[in-house]
C-alpha positions as CSV (number, residue, x, y, z in Angstrom):
1,M,51.5,-7.3,4.8
2,S,50.3,-6.0,8.2
3,H,47.2,-7.3,9.9
4,P,45.0,-4.2,9.0
5,A,45.9,-4.7,5.3
6,R,44.8,-8.3,5.4
7,I,41.2,-7.4,6.2
8,L,41.1,-4.4,3.8
9,L,40.5,-6.5,0.6
10,P,37.5,-8.6,2.0
11,L,35.9,-5.3,3.2
12,A,36.4,-3.8,-0.2
13,V,34.8,-6.8,-1.9
14,V,31.8,-6.7,0.4
15,W,31.3,-3.0,-0.4
16,L,31.4,-3.6,-4.1
17,V,28.8,-6.4,-3.9
18,I,26.4,-4.4,-1.7
19,G,27.0,-1.1,-3.5
20,C,26.4,-2.2,-7.0
21,G,22.8,-3.6,-6.3
22,Y,20.7,-5.3,-9.0
23,R,22.4,-5.3,-12.4
24,G,20.2,-7.7,-14.4
25,P,17.7,-7.0,-17.2
26,K,15.1,-4.5,-16.4
27,Q,11.6,-3.4,-17.7
28,Y,10.5,0.2,-17.6
29,I,6.9,1.4,-17.2
30,D,5.9,5.0,-17.7
31,F,3.0,6.5,-15.6
32,V,1.2,9.8,-16.1
33,A,-1.7,11.5,-14.3
34,A,-5.0,9.7,-15.1
35,G,-6.8,13.0,-15.8
36,S,-6.9,14.8,-19.1
37,T,-4.4,17.5,-18.0
38,A,-0.8,17.1,-16.8
39,A,-0.3,17.2,-13.0
40,A,1.7,20.0,-11.3
41,P,5.4,19.2,-10.9
42,A,5.2,19.1,-7.1
43,A,2.4,16.5,-7.3
44,V,4.4,14.4,-9.8
45,T,7.4,14.4,-7.5
46,Q,5.2,13.5,-4.5
47,A,3.7,10.6,-6.4
48,A,7.1,9.4,-7.4
49,D,8.2,9.4,-3.8
50,A,5.1,7.4,-2.9
51,L,5.9,4.8,-5.6
52,Q,9.4,4.4,-4.3
53,V,8.0,3.4,-0.9
54,R,5.3,1.1,-2.4
55,L,8.0,-0.8,-4.4
56,R,10.5,-0.9,-1.6
57,S,10.4,-4.7,-1.3
58,V,11.1,-5.1,-5.1
59,Q,14.9,-5.4,-5.3
60,G,16.4,-3.3,-8.1
61,T,13.6,-0.8,-8.4
62,N,14.3,2.7,-9.5
63,V,11.8,5.5,-9.9
64,S,12.5,8.7,-11.8
65,V,10.6,11.8,-12.8
66,Q,10.8,12.7,-16.5
67,G,8.8,15.9,-17.1
68,D,5.2,15.0,-16.4
69,R,5.9,11.3,-16.4
70,I,7.1,8.9,-13.8
71,R,9.3,6.1,-15.0
72,V,9.5,2.9,-12.9
73,G,12.3,0.4,-13.6
74,V,12.0,-3.1,-12.1
75,P,13.7,-6.4,-12.8
76,A,12.5,-7.9,-16.1
77,N,11.2,-11.0,-14.3
78,E,8.8,-9.1,-12.1
79,D,5.1,-9.5,-12.8
80,R,4.2,-6.4,-14.8
81,K,0.5,-6.6,-13.9
82,R,1.4,-6.6,-10.2
83,I,3.7,-3.6,-10.5
84,I,1.0,-1.7,-12.4
85,A,-1.6,-2.6,-9.9
86,I,0.6,-1.3,-7.0
87,C,1.4,1.9,-8.8
88,T,-2.1,2.8,-10.0
89,K,-3.9,2.1,-6.8
90,H,-5.0,5.4,-5.2
91,G,-4.2,3.9,-1.7
92,E,-6.6,5.7,0.6
93,L,-6.9,3.7,3.9
94,T,-10.0,4.6,5.9
95,F,-11.5,3.4,9.2
96,V,-15.3,3.6,8.8
97,L,-18.0,3.1,11.5
98,M,-20.8,1.1,9.9
99,P,-24.4,1.8,10.8
100,K,-26.2,-0.8,12.9
101,H,-28.7,-1.6,10.1
102,L,-25.9,-2.9,7.8
103,A,-24.6,-6.4,8.1
104,M,-22.2,-8.5,6.0
105,V,-23.8,-11.2,4.0
106,A,-22.3,-14.6,5.1
107,G,-19.1,-12.9,6.3
108,N,-18.4,-11.5,2.8
109,H,-16.7,-8.1,3.1
110,E,-17.8,-7.2,-0.5
111,L,-21.5,-7.9,0.1
112,W,-23.7,-6.2,2.7
113,E,-27.4,-6.2,3.6
114,D,-29.3,-3.1,4.5
115,Q,-31.7,-4.8,6.9
116,R,-33.9,-1.7,7.2
117,A,-34.4,-1.3,3.4
118,G,-34.3,-5.0,2.7
119,K,-31.7,-4.8,-0.1
120,Q,-28.1,-5.7,-0.7
121,L,-25.2,-3.3,-1.1
122,T,-21.7,-3.5,-2.5
123,A,-18.7,-2.7,-0.3
124,A,-18.4,0.8,-1.9
125,E,-22.1,1.5,-1.3
126,A,-21.9,0.3,2.3
127,L,-18.9,2.5,3.0
128,K,-20.8,5.5,1.8
129,A,-23.5,4.8,4.3
130,G,-20.9,4.6,7.2
131,T,-19.1,7.4,9.1
132,R,-15.4,7.9,8.3
133,A,-13.7,8.1,11.6
134,F,-9.9,7.9,10.8
135,D,-7.7,7.5,7.7
136,G,-4.1,6.7,6.7
137,R,-2.9,10.1,7.6
138,D,-3.6,9.2,11.3
139,L,-1.1,6.4,11.1
140,A,2.7,6.4,11.6
141,P,4.6,5.1,8.6
142,K,5.6,2.1,10.6
143,S,3.3,-0.7,9.3
144,A,4.9,-4.1,9.4
145,V,4.3,-7.6,8.3
146,I,3.7,-10.2,11.0
147,P,3.0,-13.9,10.9
148,S,-0.6,-15.1,11.4
149,D,-1.7,-18.0,13.6
150,R,-2.4,-19.9,10.4
151,P,0.5,-21.5,8.5
152,N,1.8,-19.4,5.5
153,E,-0.6,-16.5,6.3
154,F,0.4,-13.0,7.3
155,G,-1.1,-9.8,8.7
156,V,-0.1,-6.2,8.6
157,R,0.4,-4.4,11.9
158,F,-0.5,-0.7,11.9
159,E,0.3,2.0,14.5
160,F,-1.4,5.3,15.1
161,R,0.6,8.4,15.5
162,R,1.3,9.4,19.1
163,D,-1.0,12.4,18.8
164,R,-3.9,10.3,17.5
165,R,-3.7,7.2,19.6
166,N,-5.9,8.5,22.4
167,A,-8.5,9.7,19.9
168,F,-8.7,6.2,18.4
169,K,-9.0,4.6,21.8
170,T,-11.7,7.0,22.9
171,S,-13.7,6.4,19.6
172,T,-13.6,2.6,20.0
173,A,-14.6,2.9,23.6
174,K,-17.6,5.0,22.6
175,H,-18.6,2.5,19.8
176,V,-18.3,-0.8,21.5
177,T,-20.5,-3.4,19.6
178,S,-20.3,-1.3,16.4
179,T,-18.6,-2.6,13.3
180,L,-15.4,-0.8,12.2
181,A,-14.6,-1.4,8.6
182,I,-11.0,-1.0,7.5
183,A,-11.1,-0.1,3.9
184,L,-8.6,0.5,1.1
185,D,-10.1,2.8,-1.5
186,D,-13.6,1.2,-2.2
187,G,-12.7,-2.3,-1.0
188,I,-13.1,-3.5,2.6
189,L,-10.1,-5.3,4.0
190,M,-11.8,-6.4,7.2
191,A,-14.8,-5.4,9.3
192,P,-14.5,-6.5,12.9
193,V,-17.0,-5.7,15.7
194,I,-15.5,-3.5,18.4
195,K,-15.5,-5.6,21.6
196,S,-13.5,-3.2,23.8
197,P,-11.5,0.0,23.7
198,V,-8.6,-0.4,21.3
199,P,-5.3,1.2,21.9
200,G,-3.4,2.8,19.0
201,T,-2.3,-0.3,17.3
202,G,-4.0,-3.1,15.4
203,V,-3.6,-5.9,12.8
204,I,-5.2,-6.1,9.4
205,S,-5.6,-9.8,8.6
206,G,-7.3,-11.5,5.7
207,G,-5.4,-14.6,4.7
208,F,-2.6,-12.7,3.0
209,D,0.4,-14.5,1.7
210,A,3.9,-13.0,2.3
211,Q,4.0,-11.0,-0.9
212,E,0.4,-9.6,-0.5
213,A,1.1,-8.6,3.1
214,A,4.4,-6.9,2.1
215,D,2.6,-5.0,-0.8
216,L,-0.2,-3.9,1.6
217,R,2.4,-2.8,4.2
218,D,4.3,-0.7,1.7
219,L,1.1,0.8,0.3
220,I,-0.1,1.9,3.7
221,N,3.3,3.4,4.6
222,S,3.4,5.3,1.3
223,G,0.0,7.0,1.8
224,P,-2.5,7.9,-1.0
225,L,-1.3,9.3,-4.2
226,P,-1.8,13.0,-4.8
227,M,-3.4,12.1,-8.1
228,D,-4.4,8.9,-9.8
229,L,-2.0,7.4,-12.3
230,R,-2.4,5.4,-15.5
231,V,0.2,3.6,-17.7
232,D,1.4,5.8,-20.6
233,E,0.7,3.1,-23.2
234,P,3.0,2.5,-26.2
235,G,1.9,4.7,-29.1
236,K,0.5,7.4,-26.8
237,G,3.8,9.1,-26.0
238,G,5.3,6.5,-23.7
239,A,6.3,2.9,-23.7
240,T,7.1,-0.2,-21.6
241,Q,10.8,-0.9,-22.4
242,T,13.4,-3.4,-21.4
243,D,17.2,-3.4,-21.4
244,S,19.9,-6.0,-20.7
245,G,21.0,-4.4,-17.5
246,Q,24.6,-4.4,-18.7
247,T,26.9,-1.5,-17.8
């Protein structure tokens, strides 16, 4: 056997191992539009594409469109509640300039004090009082997990699109000493005080473990869903199913 032939078999074996992917038992979860009417086919396809990005770090995931449903298949040992939470989150990332009269209560992002009115507000109420300056559409889909200074903690680095970086830097220069809340839907991830002009990159930190950071990264990169989703529960036209994964 010639020399080229001797390396052909190992290469073929490597191709087979990589190409076949995950073949173990799977669970399937069906999702439909949360509203009372079916979503347009284009919106369903767009939502399915977003879920594929959101579940990128879950090995063996497949997402398919079946009429007005989106079927998500993941390994049977994955946490079903986690998968549903990822898929049903709207995923709107916003950068909100908070008014001077609002302050976090004891550093708690979820509780704010209106010092002018003398009352406390939830994070959602505080965000409504602020000014939305930027959102996830201003970011490049290049968010990445990075290690934190603290052991076993991670952050998510975000990057503005080239055509929006200068706008972000100009805005932060104008609002030095203001609080800029970075929010996901109605929850605030962090709310730092702007100390100097910020270039078009930053890090979202919040004591995330590796999985939480990876989920947040993929959610930011996927962008918001075109419509909210809910699980199509068993007995209501859909089901959560499992199979052995055998072929």
